TORBAZA-339825 format. One record per residue (C-alpha): residue in one letter; x, y, z. Coordinates in Angstrom, 1 decimal, m for minus. Example, Ala and Ser with C-alpha at 12.3 -4.5 7.8 and 13.67 -1.06 7.14 Angstrom:
<fitis>
("A"; (12.3; m4.5; 7.8)) ("S"; (13.7; m1.1; 7.1)) 
</fitis>
This chain:
<fitis>
("M"; (9.0; m28.9; m20.9)) ("T"; (8.1; m25.3; m20.2)) ("K"; (8.8; m24.3; m16.6)) ("S"; (5.8; m23.3; m14.5)) ("L"; (5.5; m19.7; m13.5)) ("A"; (6.2; m20.6; m9.9)) ("H"; (9.4; m22.2; m11.0)) ("Q"; (10.4; m19.2; m13.0)) ("L"; (9.7; m16.9; m10.0)) ("A"; (11.6; m19.1; m7.7)) ("E"; (14.7; m19.2; m10.0)) ("Y"; (14.6; m15.4; m10.4)) ("A"; (14.3; m14.8; m6.6)) ("C"; (17.0; m17.2; m5.6)) ("A"; (19.5; m15.7; m8.1)) ("L"; (18.8; m12.1; m7.2)) ("R"; (21.6; m10.3; m5.3)) ("F"; (22.1; m6.8; m3.9)) ("A"; (24.8; m6.2; m6.5)) ("D"; (22.2; m6.5; m9.2)) ("L"; (20.2; m3.5; m8.0)) ("S"; (20.8; 0.0; m9.4)) ("R"; (21.7; 2.8; m7.1)) ("E"; (18.4; 4.5; m7.8)) ("T"; (16.4; 1.4; m6.9)) ("V"; (18.3; 1.0; m3.6)) ("H"; (17.6; 4.7; m2.8)) ("E"; (13.9; 4.3; m3.6)) ("V"; (13.6; 1.3; m1.2)) ("K"; (15.0; 3.3; 1.6)) ("R"; (12.6; 6.1; 0.9)) ("R"; (9.7; 3.6; 1.1)) ("V"; (11.0; 2.2; 4.4)) ("I"; (11.0; 5.7; 5.8)) ("D"; (7.6; 6.4; 4.4)) ("S"; (6.1; 3.1; 5.6)) ("I"; (7.5; 3.3; 9.1)) ("G"; (6.0; 6.8; 9.3)) ("C"; (2.6; 5.5; 8.2)) ("A"; (2.9; 2.6; 10.7)) ("L"; (3.8; 4.7; 13.7)) ("G"; (1.2; 7.4; 12.8)) ("A"; (m1.6; 4.7; 12.8)) ("W"; (m0.2; 2.8; 15.7)) ("H"; (m2.9; 3.8; 18.2)) ("E"; (m5.8; 3.2; 15.7)) ("E"; (m8.4; 0.6; 16.8)) ("P"; (m7.6; m2.2; 14.3)) ("C"; (m3.9; m1.8; 14.8)) ("A"; (m4.3; m2.1; 18.5)) ("I"; (m6.5; m5.2; 18.0)) ("A"; (m3.9; m6.9; 15.8)) ("R"; (m1.1; m6.0; 18.2)) ("K"; (m3.1; m7.4; 21.2)) ("V"; (m3.8; m10.7; 19.4)) ("A"; (m0.2; m11.1; 18.1)) ("S"; (1.3; m10.2; 21.5)) ("D"; (m0.4; m13.3; 23.0)) ("F"; (2.3; m15.3; 21.2)) ("S"; (6.1; m15.2; 21.8)) ("A"; (9.0; m16.6; 19.9)) ("T"; (12.7; m16.8; 20.8)) ("N"; (13.8; m16.3; 17.2)) ("G"; (10.8; m14.2; 16.4)) ("S"; (10.1; m10.8; 15.0)) ("T"; (9.4; m7.5; 16.8)) ("I"; (5.9; m6.2; 16.5)) ("I"; (6.5; m2.6; 15.4)) ("G"; (6.4; 0.0; 18.1)) ("T"; (7.0; m2.6; 20.9)) ("S"; (9.8; m4.7; 22.3)) ("H"; (7.7; m7.9; 22.0)) ("K"; (8.9; m10.7; 19.7)) ("A"; (6.1; m12.8; 18.1)) ("P"; (6.3; m15.5; 15.5)) ("P"; (7.2; m13.9; 12.2)) ("D"; (3.8; m14.4; 10.6)) ("W"; (2.0; m12.8; 13.5)) ("A"; (4.5; m9.9; 13.7)) ("T"; (4.0; m9.4; 9.9)) ("F"; (0.2; m9.1; 10.4)) ("A"; (0.4; m6.7; 13.3)) ("T"; (3.0; m4.5; 11.6)) ("G"; (1.2; m4.7; 8.3)) ("C"; (m2.0; m3.4; 9.8)) ("C"; (m0.2; m0.3; 11.0)) ("I"; (1.6; 0.4; 7.7)) ("R"; (m1.6; 0.1; 5.7)) ("Y"; (m4.4; 1.4; 7.9)) ("F"; (m4.2; 5.1; 7.2)) ("D"; (m4.2; 4.4; 3.5)) ("Y"; (m1.2; 6.7; 3.3)) ("N"; (1.5; 4.3; 2.0)) ("D"; (2.6; 4.0; m1.6)) ("T"; (0.7; 3.0; m4.6)) ("Y"; (1.1; 1.2; m8.0)) ("L"; (m1.6; 1.6; m10.7)) ("S"; (m2.0; m0.8; m13.5)) ("K"; (m4.6; m3.4; m14.6)) ("E"; (m4.8; m4.1; m10.8)) ("P"; (m3.9; m1.3; m8.4)) ("A"; (m1.8; m2.1; m5.4)) ("H"; (0.1; m0.7; m2.4)) ("P"; (3.4; m2.5; m2.7)) ("S"; (5.0; m1.2; 0.5)) ("D"; (2.5; m3.5; 2.2)) ("N"; (5.1; m6.1; 1.5)) ("L"; (7.6; m4.4; 3.9)) ("S"; (5.9; m5.8; 7.0)) ("A"; (6.9; m9.3; 5.9)) ("V"; (10.4; m8.2; 4.8)) ("L"; (11.1; m6.6; 8.1)) ("A"; (9.7; m9.4; 10.2)) ("V"; (11.4; m12.3; 8.4)) ("G"; (14.6; m10.3; 7.9)) ("E"; (14.8; m9.7; 11.7)) ("S"; (14.0; m13.3; 12.5)) ("V"; (16.8; m14.7; 10.4)) ("G"; (19.3; m11.9; 11.2)) ("A"; (19.4; m10.6; 7.6)) ("S"; (21.6; m7.8; 6.7)) ("G"; (20.4; m4.4; 5.5)) ("R"; (21.5; m5.3; 2.0)) ("E"; (19.5; m8.5; 2.1)) ("I"; (16.5; m6.6; 3.4)) ("I"; (16.7; m4.1; 0.5)) ("T"; (17.1; m7.0; m2.0)) ("A"; (14.0; m8.8; m0.6)) ("A"; (11.9; m5.6; m0.6)) ("T"; (12.9; m4.9; m4.3)) ("L"; (11.9; m8.5; m5.2)) ("A"; (8.5; m8.1; m3.5)) ("Y"; (7.8; m4.9; m5.4)) ("E"; (8.8; m6.6; m8.7)) ("V"; (6.6; m9.6; m8.2)) ("Q"; (3.5; m7.8; m7.0)) ("C"; (3.7; m5.0; m9.6)) ("R"; (4.3; m7.4; m12.5)) ("L"; (1.4; m9.6; m11.5)) ("C"; (m0.7; m6.4; m11.4)) ("D"; (0.4; m5.6; m14.9)) ("A"; (m0.5; m9.1; m16.1)) ("A"; (m4.2; m9.3; m15.1)) ("S"; (m6.9; m7.4; m13.3)) ("I"; (m8.8; m9.4; m10.7)) ("R"; (m11.0; m6.9; m8.9)) ("A"; (m13.7; m7.0; m11.6)) ("R"; (m14.0; m10.7; m11.0)) ("G"; (m14.6; m10.2; m7.3)) ("W"; (m11.1; m10.7; m6.0)) ("D"; (m9.0; m8.2; m4.0)) ("H"; (m5.5; m7.0; m4.8)) ("P"; (m3.9; m8.6; m1.7)) ("T"; (m4.4; m11.9; m3.5)) ("Y"; (m1.2; m11.1; m5.4)) ("G"; (0.5; m10.1; m2.1)) ("A"; (0.6; m13.7; m0.9)) ("F"; (3.0; m14.6; m3.7)) ("S"; (5.2; m11.5; m3.4)) ("T"; (5.6; m11.9; 0.4)) ("A"; (6.2; m15.6; 0.2)) ("L"; (9.0; m15.1; m2.3)) ("A"; (10.5; m12.2; m0.3)) ("A"; (10.4; m14.4; 2.8)) ("A"; (11.9; m17.4; 1.0)) ("T"; (14.8; m15.2; m0.2)) ("L"; (15.5; m13.9; 3.2)) ("M"; (15.4; m17.5; 4.6)) ("K"; (17.9; m18.5; 1.8)) ("L"; (15.7; m21.3; 0.5)) ("D"; (16.8; m23.1; m2.6)) ("V"; (14.7; m23.0; m5.8)) ("D"; (12.7; m26.1; m5.0)) ("L"; (11.8; m24.9; m1.5)) ("A"; (11.0; m21.4; m2.8)) ("R"; (8.7; m22.9; m5.4)) ("H"; (6.8; m24.8; m2.7)) ("A"; (6.5; m21.6; m0.7)) ("I"; (4.8; m20.1; m3.8)) ("N"; (2.6; m23.1; m4.2)) ("I"; (1.4; m23.1; m0.6)) ("A"; (0.8; m19.4; m0.7)) ("G"; (m1.3; m19.7; m3.8)) ("V"; (m3.6; m22.5; m2.9)) ("N"; (m5.2; m20.4; m0.2)) ("C"; (m4.6; m16.8; m1.2)) ("A"; (m7.8; m15.5; m2.8)) ("A"; (m9.1; m12.4; m1.0)) ("F"; (m12.7; m11.2; m1.6)) ("R"; (m13.2; m7.8; m3.1)) ("Q"; (m16.1; m7.3; m0.7)) ("A"; (m13.5; m5.8; 1.6)) ("R"; (m13.6; m2.7; m0.6)) ("V"; (m17.2; m2.1; m1.6)) ("G"; (m20.2; m0.5; 0.2)) ("E"; (m19.7; 0.7; 3.8)) ("L"; (m16.1; m0.2; 4.6)) ("S"; (m14.9; m2.0; 7.7)) ("H"; (m11.6; m2.3; 9.5)) ("W"; (m10.7; m5.2; 7.1)) ("K"; (m10.2; m2.7; 4.2)) ("G"; (m7.0; m1.6; 5.9)) ("V"; (m5.8; m4.9; 7.1)) ("A"; (m6.6; m7.3; 4.2)) ("F"; (m3.0; m7.2; 2.8)) ("A"; (m1.5; m7.7; 6.3)) ("N"; (m3.4; m11.0; 6.3)) ("A"; (m2.1; m11.9; 2.9)) ("A"; (1.4; m11.1; 4.0)) ("R"; (0.9; m13.2; 7.1)) ("H"; (m0.1; m16.1; 4.9)) ("G"; (2.9; m15.5; 2.6)) ("V"; (5.3; m15.7; 5.5)) ("Y"; (3.6; m18.7; 7.0)) ("S"; (3.9; m20.4; 3.6)) ("A"; (7.6; m19.8; 3.5)) ("L"; (8.0; m21.1; 7.0)) ("L"; (6.2; m24.3; 6.1)) ("A"; (8.3; m24.7; 2.9)) ("R"; (11.5; m24.2; 4.9)) ("A"; (10.5; m27.1; 7.2)) ("G"; (9.8; m29.3; 4.2)) ("M"; (6.1; m28.9; 3.5)) ("T"; (5.3; m29.3; m0.2)) ("G"; (2.5; m27.4; m2.0)) ("P"; (0.3; m28.3; m5.0)) ("A"; (1.7; m27.6; m8.5)) ("P"; (1.4; m26.1; m10.9)) ("I"; (m0.3; m23.5; m8.8)) ("F"; (m0.9; m20.9; m11.5)) ("E"; (m1.5; m23.0; m14.7)) ("G"; (m3.0; m26.1; m13.2)) ("Q"; (m6.4; m27.7; m14.0)) ("M"; (m7.8; m26.2; m10.7)) ("G"; (m5.1; m23.5; m10.3)) ("F"; (m5.0; m19.8; m9.9)) ("E"; (m5.8; m18.8; m13.5)) ("K"; (m8.8; m21.2; m13.7)) ("Q"; (m10.2; m20.2; m10.4)) ("L"; (m9.9; m16.5; m10.9)) ("G"; (m10.8; m16.6; m14.5)) ("V"; (m7.7; m14.7; m15.7)) ("S"; (m4.6; m15.3; m17.8)) ("L"; (m1.3; m14.2; m16.6)) ("G"; (0.1; m14.6; m20.1)) ("N"; (3.9; m14.6; m20.3)) ("V"; (4.5; m12.7; m17.2)) ("G"; (7.3; m15.1; m16.2)) ("D"; (9.4; m13.9; m19.1)) ("K"; (9.4; m10.4; m17.6)) ("F"; (11.5; m11.5; m14.7)) ("E"; (14.9; m10.9; m16.3)) ("G"; (17.7; m8.5; m15.5)) ("A"; (17.7; m6.0; m12.6)) ("P"; (14.4; m5.4; m10.9)) ("A"; (13.2; m1.8; m11.1)) ("M"; (9.4; m1.8; m10.8)) ("I"; (9.6; 0.2; m7.5)) ("L"; (10.7; 3.2; m9.7)) ("N"; (7.2; 3.1; m11.2)) ("T"; (5.3; 3.4; m7.9)) ("S"; (4.1; 6.6; m6.2)) ("I"; (4.3; 8.0; m2.7)) ("K"; (1.1; 9.5; m1.3)) ("Y"; (1.2; 13.1; m0.1)) ("W"; (m2.3; 13.0; 1.5)) ("P"; (m3.8; 10.2; 3.6)) ("A"; (m6.6; 9.2; 1.2)) ("E"; (m7.2; 6.6; m1.5)) ("Y"; (m4.8; 7.3; m4.4)) ("H"; (m7.2; 8.0; m7.1)) ("S"; (m8.3; 11.1; m5.1)) ("Q"; (m4.9; 12.6; m4.9)) ("S"; (m5.1; 14.8; m8.0)) ("A"; (m8.6; 15.9; m7.0)) ("I"; (m7.3; 16.9; m3.6)) ("E"; (m4.6; 19.0; m5.2)) ("A"; (m7.0; 20.6; m7.6)) ("A"; (m9.5; 21.4; m4.8)) ("L"; (m6.8; 23.0; m2.6)) ("F"; (m5.7; 25.1; m5.6)) ("L"; (m9.2; 26.3; m6.2)) ("R"; (m9.8; 27.2; m2.6)) ("K"; (m7.0; 29.7; m2.8)) ("Q"; (m8.6; 31.2; m5.9)) ("I"; (m12.1; 31.6; m4.4)) ("G"; (m11.2; 34.3; m1.8)) ("A"; (m12.7; 35.0; 1.6)) ("G"; (m16.4; 35.3; 2.1)) ("I"; (m17.4; 33.8; m1.3)) ("E"; (m19.9; 30.9; m1.0)) ("V"; (m19.6; 27.7; m3.0)) ("K"; (m22.8; 26.6; m4.7)) ("S"; (m21.7; 23.2; m6.0)) ("M"; (m18.8; 21.1; m7.2)) ("T"; (m18.3; 18.7; m10.2)) ("I"; (m15.5; 16.2; m10.4)) ("E"; (m14.6; 14.8; m13.8)) ("S"; (m12.7; 11.6; m13.3)) ("H"; (m11.5; 8.4; m14.9)) ("D"; (m13.3; 5.1; m14.8)) ("A"; (m11.2; 3.5; m12.1)) ("A"; (m11.8; 6.4; m9.7)) ("V"; (m15.5; 6.5; m10.4)) ("D"; (m15.8; 2.7; m10.0)) ("I"; (m13.7; 2.4; m6.8)) ("I"; (m14.4; 5.6; m4.8)) ("G"; (m17.0; 7.7; m6.7)) ("S"; (m20.1; 5.8; m7.5)) ("E"; (m21.6; 4.1; m4.4)) ("P"; (m24.3; 5.8; m2.3)) ("E"; (m22.4; 5.1; 0.9)) ("K"; (m19.7; 7.5; m0.4)) ("R"; (m22.2; 10.4; m0.1)) ("K"; (m22.8; 9.8; 3.7)) ("P"; (m19.7; 8.1; 5.0)) ("E"; (m20.3; 6.5; 8.4)) ("T"; (m16.8; 5.0; 8.9)) ("R"; (m13.3; 6.3; 8.6)) ("E"; (m12.6; 3.6; 6.0)) ("T"; (m15.5; 4.8; 3.8)) ("A"; (m14.6; 8.4; 4.2)) ("D"; (m11.0; 7.9; 2.9)) ("H"; (m12.4; 6.0; 0.0)) ("S"; (m15.0; 8.6; m1.0)) ("L"; (m14.0; 10.8; m3.9)) ("P"; (m16.9; 13.3; m3.2)) ("Y"; (m16.1; 13.6; 0.5)) ("I"; (m12.3; 13.8; 0.1)) ("T"; (m12.5; 16.5; m2.6)) ("A"; (m15.2; 18.5; m0.8)) ("I"; (m13.3; 18.5; 2.5)) ("A"; (m10.2; 19.7; 0.8)) ("L"; (m12.1; 22.6; m0.7)) ("L"; (m14.1; 23.4; 2.5)) ("V"; (m11.4; 23.0; 5.1)) ("G"; (m8.2; 23.7; 3.1)) ("E"; (m6.3; 20.6; 4.3)) ("V"; (m6.5; 16.8; 4.2)) ("T"; (m5.0; 15.3; 7.3)) ("E"; (m6.0; 12.6; 9.8)) ("K"; (m8.3; 15.2; 11.4)) ("Q"; (m10.6; 15.0; 8.3)) ("F"; (m11.2; 11.3; 8.9)) ("Q"; (m12.5; 11.6; 12.4)) ("P"; (m16.2; 10.9; 13.0)) ("G"; (m16.9; 14.4; 14.1)) ("R"; (m15.8; 15.6; 10.7)) ("F"; (m17.1; 13.1; 8.2)) ("T"; (m20.5; 12.7; 9.8)) ("D"; (m21.1; 16.4; 10.2)) ("P"; (m24.6; 17.2; 8.8)) ("K"; (m23.3; 20.3; 7.1)) ("I"; (m20.8; 18.2; 5.2)) ("W"; (m23.4; 15.7; 4.2)) ("K"; (m25.6; 18.5; 3.0)) ("F"; (m22.8; 19.9; 0.8)) ("L"; (m22.2; 16.5; m0.6)) ("E"; (m25.7; 16.5; m2.1)) ("N"; (m24.3; 19.2; m4.5)) ("V"; (m21.2; 17.3; m5.5)) ("K"; (m21.3; 15.5; m8.8)) ("V"; (m18.9; 12.8; m10.0)) ("E"; (m18.8; 12.3; m13.8)) ("R"; (m16.8; 10.0; m16.1)) ("N"; (m14.4; 11.6; m18.5)) ("A"; (m13.4; 9.4; m21.5)) ("E"; (m10.2; 11.4; m22.1)) ("L"; (m9.0; 10.9; m18.5)) ("S"; (m9.9; 7.3; m18.6)) ("A"; (m7.8; 6.8; m21.7)) ("L"; (m4.8; 8.3; m19.9)) ("Y"; (m5.1; 5.9; m17.0)) ("P"; (m3.0; 4.4; m15.4)) ("G"; (m0.1; 6.5; m16.9)) ("A"; (m1.8; 9.6; m15.5)) ("V"; (m4.2; 9.7; m12.5)) ("A"; (m6.1; 12.8; m13.6)) ("N"; (m9.1; 14.6; m12.1)) ("I"; (m10.8; 17.8; m13.2)) ("V"; (m12.5; 19.8; m10.4)) ("H"; (m15.1; 22.5; m11.2)) ("V"; (m16.4; 24.8; m8.5)) ("D"; (m19.6; 26.8; m9.1)) ("L"; (m19.9; 29.9; m6.9)) ("V"; (m23.0; 31.7; m5.9)) ("D"; (m21.8; 34.8; m7.8)) ("G"; (m22.1; 32.8; m11.0)) ("R"; (m18.5; 32.1; m11.6)) ("R"; (m17.1; 28.6; m12.4)) ("L"; (m13.5; 27.9; m11.4)) ("T"; (m11.7; 24.8; m12.9)) ("K"; (m8.5; 23.0; m12.1)) ("R"; (m7.1; 19.9; m13.7)) ("V"; (m4.2; 17.8; m12.2)) ("D"; (m2.8; 14.8; m14.1)) ("Y"; (0.2; 13.8; m11.9)) ("P"; (m0.4; 14.7; m8.2)) ("L"; (2.5; 15.4; m5.9)) ("G"; (4.3; 12.2; m5.1)) ("H"; (3.4; 10.5; m8.4)) ("A"; (6.2; 8.5; m10.1)) ("K"; (6.3; 11.4; m12.7)) ("N"; (6.2; 14.1; m10.1)) ("R"; (8.3; 12.6; m7.3)) ("L"; (8.6; 13.9; m3.8)) ("K"; (12.0; 15.2; m2.8)) ("D"; (13.8; 13.3; m0.1)) ("E"; (13.2; 16.2; 2.3)) ("E"; (9.5; 16.0; 1.5)) ("V"; (9.5; 12.3; 2.3)) ("E"; (11.2; 13.1; 5.6)) ("G"; (8.8; 15.8; 6.3)) ("K"; (5.8; 13.5; 5.9)) ("F"; (7.6; 11.0; 8.2)) ("R"; (8.2; 13.7; 10.8)) ("S"; (4.6; 14.9; 10.7)) ("L"; (3.5; 11.3; 11.5)) ("V"; (6.1; 10.4; 14.1)) ("E"; (7.3; 13.5; 16.0)) ("P"; (4.1; 13.9; 17.9)) ("A"; (4.7; 10.6; 19.6)) ("L"; (8.5; 10.2; 19.6)) ("G"; (9.9; 13.7; 19.4)) ("G"; (12.3; 15.2; 16.9)) ("A"; (15.5; 13.5; 18.1)) ("R"; (14.1; 10.0; 17.9)) ("A"; (12.4; 10.7; 14.5)) ("H"; (15.8; 11.9; 13.2)) ("R"; (17.5; 8.8; 14.5)) ("I"; (15.1; 6.5; 12.7)) ("I"; (15.6; 8.4; 9.4)) ("E"; (19.4; 8.2; 9.9)) ("L"; (19.3; 4.4; 10.4)) ("V"; (17.2; 3.9; 7.3)) ("W"; (19.4; 6.0; 5.0)) ("K"; (22.3; 3.8; 6.1)) ("L"; (20.4; 0.6; 5.9)) ("E"; (22.7; m1.1; 3.3)) ("E"; (25.5; m0.7; 5.9)) ("A"; (23.6; m2.5; 8.7)) ("S"; (24.4; m6.0; 9.7)) ("N"; (20.8; m6.5; 10.9)) ("V"; (17.7; m4.4; 11.7)) ("D"; (17.9; m4.8; 15.4)) ("D"; (18.8; m1.1; 16.0)) ("L"; (16.0; 0.0; 13.7)) ("M"; (13.4; m2.0; 15.5)) ("R"; (14.6; m0.7; 18.9)) ("A"; (14.4; 2.9; 17.6)) ("V"; (10.7; 2.7; 16.7)) ("V"; (9.4; 1.6; 20.1)) ("M"; (6.3; 3.6; 21.1)) ("K"; (4.7; 4.5; 24.4)) ("E"; (1.5; 2.6; 25.2)) 
</fitis>
């Protein structure tokens, strides 16, 4: 009898060892941990992150997990949620583009929380992180679910459940049940990412990760889950109306999907990254005192559909909408000359002058760019000046893309810009140092102590 996909995934996860990972993969995991901790500490004071932390802090656990930025240990699933909200909220963590786009470093909140709770070594942490990337990215390759009304965190319940099961050293049967439990209640609505966006846009995966960890905890205690969760009569494929094909056959050999993911250089939705780069380039070409008449952005279908077509994107009223608005993000890069957290404060994105300029920003589909996606994430920006000139810039692979990687010092620079205002240079350096030596660590206790923030 053919093994179910859940069984195949469980076998692969339970057999995976640190020795199986390439040097390049290990290095990339450490880069993502640095990047994700930076994103988390940078967003630590934001409202939804504070809310999640407050709720999670009501619960304590002797063998629990540290809520990032604090010394408080909560149950691993709650710590996963609170930390995950911080990693994701600025929309600044890494990205994978395929049939279904994703932010696979979202998995790291579960990996760190469970790893700490079981006293996992740095090598075990790295191995579990690599596994989570592999599972989520390959599921994203297998089928798109957003067009059917489901959100990409749906896949995250499986990847985090498996990562947690691996760290807990569950056997194949228990790991399979963790997957089954995660899957039976994993479907996240795409409504989180359409129209005027709410806090939930930035915390939806944190909830999926919380559920994945919870599923592994239940499986470890002996709870069984319904099977086959993917192929069953009322299973995942039937409910979501997709076929995952032979994705189970892809899980052979050393995992390396993390090498195909991209680190963001600007804190905005990934499909806008090349438009930002193009707009910043054009700003330098315009010169002082020259007035901009209008802007046209030629983009690929995914960008237009996700961040370029809804009327709310023309007059963003929330931070979440602003960082998911291709017209706003590109315009602000041109007009201000930088895209930082400052551009996603209400005083900026609700400025009547900005809204007025957005009336003259067009977003158009470009078939050539759509055909290149997701291998390239291209945008063409045209700027029409009052003196009659038209300036144009095209960017296919923005800085940080898997085909245009950031240097290690650039990853560190991004981290420092997010962390040093709160912790100072010495402490930021200490965190970076601990992560670069993660494979030598017997646990992550020193790292969690190093990232404690001031209230």
